[in-house]
N, C-alpha and C positions, 0 to 999 in steps of 0.2 A: 751525226748521220742526219739530218732535217727532211721531213716525209711529211706530205700535202696529201690530206685525203677531199676530193672532193665530194661537199655534202647537199642534197638536193632537199629542201621543205616542199613538203608535199602537202594536199587536204586529200583527207583519204573518208570516202562517206560508207558510215555503217545503216543510214539509214534514207528514209525518204518521206519524210514528212512535210513537207511543203504542198503550196497550192498554185503555184505560179510556173506554168506550161513555158515560158519559155526558160529558166532554169532548169527544165526535165525535173520538175517537181522537188527541188531541193531547199532548203532554208538551209540558211545561216547557220542554225544548230546543229545541222546535220554533218558537217562538214568537221576532221579529227586533224588536227595538226601535226605532221609528225616527220622523223627521217625517213628520209625513202629505205627500204630494207637493205638493198642491194648496196648502198653507202655503208647501212651500217657491217655488212659484211666487209667491206673496204677497210671501215675502222679497225676490227679485228683480226686483216693483216698487217696492219700496220701495227697495231702492241704487239705481235708477232715478230716482227722484221727490229722494230726496237730490241725486241728481248733477244736475237739472236746477235745482236747487232752489240749488243752489251750498252748501250749507251745513245743518244738521242734526241729529236724533239718531234712531235706531233703536232701540226696545223694542221685546226678544221678549216676548209676553206669553204664559203655560201655568199650567195648572189642574192639582192634583192633583203627585203628588210626581215627583221627576225618574227617570225610566224611560230613558230614549232619552240618556241625556249626551252622547254622542258625537256623535250628530246636531246636537245645540242647538250643542254646540261648536263643531260646522261652521258652523251659522249664524254665530256670532259670530266665527268668521273670514273670513266673507265681510264682514261691516262691518259689524254690528250691534253696537251701543254697550253695551245695557245687557240684562239677562232679568232678567225679573219673572214671581217664580212664586206664585203663588195657592196655599192649601195647603188640601187636603180629601183623605177620603179615602174616603167614599160616593160610590158612583155618582150623577148626578145628571140632571135631563131639560135639555135644549135652554134652555127660557125659567130656570130657574134660572142654568144656565150664564152666561148671556146677562147674567144679574144682578149675579154676581160679575165678568164679565170687563169689566162698564159701569161698575160701582165706581170699580174699579181704572184702568181708562181714565181716569175723570174726576179722579183722585188724579192720574195726570201730564199733565196739561192738556195731551192729544193735538190734533193740530191735523188728521190724518189716520191711520183706521182701517183694515187690511187683512186681510182674513180669505180663505181658502182656497175653492173654489166648494161644496164637501164634503169629507166626510171617507171615506178609504177604507172603513172599517170599518162607520160605520153608514149612512152616504148618503145623510143627511137634509136638509144644506146650510139650516139654519134656523138656526143660532147669529149666524154673520154679518146676516141679517136684522133678528132681533130685540135685538143689541148697536148698530143703527142706529135702532132703536124706540126705545130707552132713552135714548140718547146724542139725537133729534131731532137725525141726521146723514143725508143723503141716502144710499139705498143702488141 
């Protein structure tokens, strides 16, 4: 069984020490990059499904540059087998994200795709549903 877990790397803010009002008083040091917590839960579900099936591979799939490298390595250490990165620089909307993710998932030939409920930064929760639409998978 091939399981794909879509993971989003987010910038989580713990403090506001900057002085730039255009950045809402945030400085670069205020941002901590991590894997979205809802996607970490999806990773846990993938591990459980792999255990129940008795075999399989888990692919972590992320868009854009690797900014949360330590968090992704932690997911790999938990039991993911592969890390797939779709390189892109521009910010894109949820529909476009789902197109890129779906194409990659088709290349992987996934049997199961897991996404977090929503991301902590945008909280729109649309990408998973759009991916299911493109792949003709139940959601």
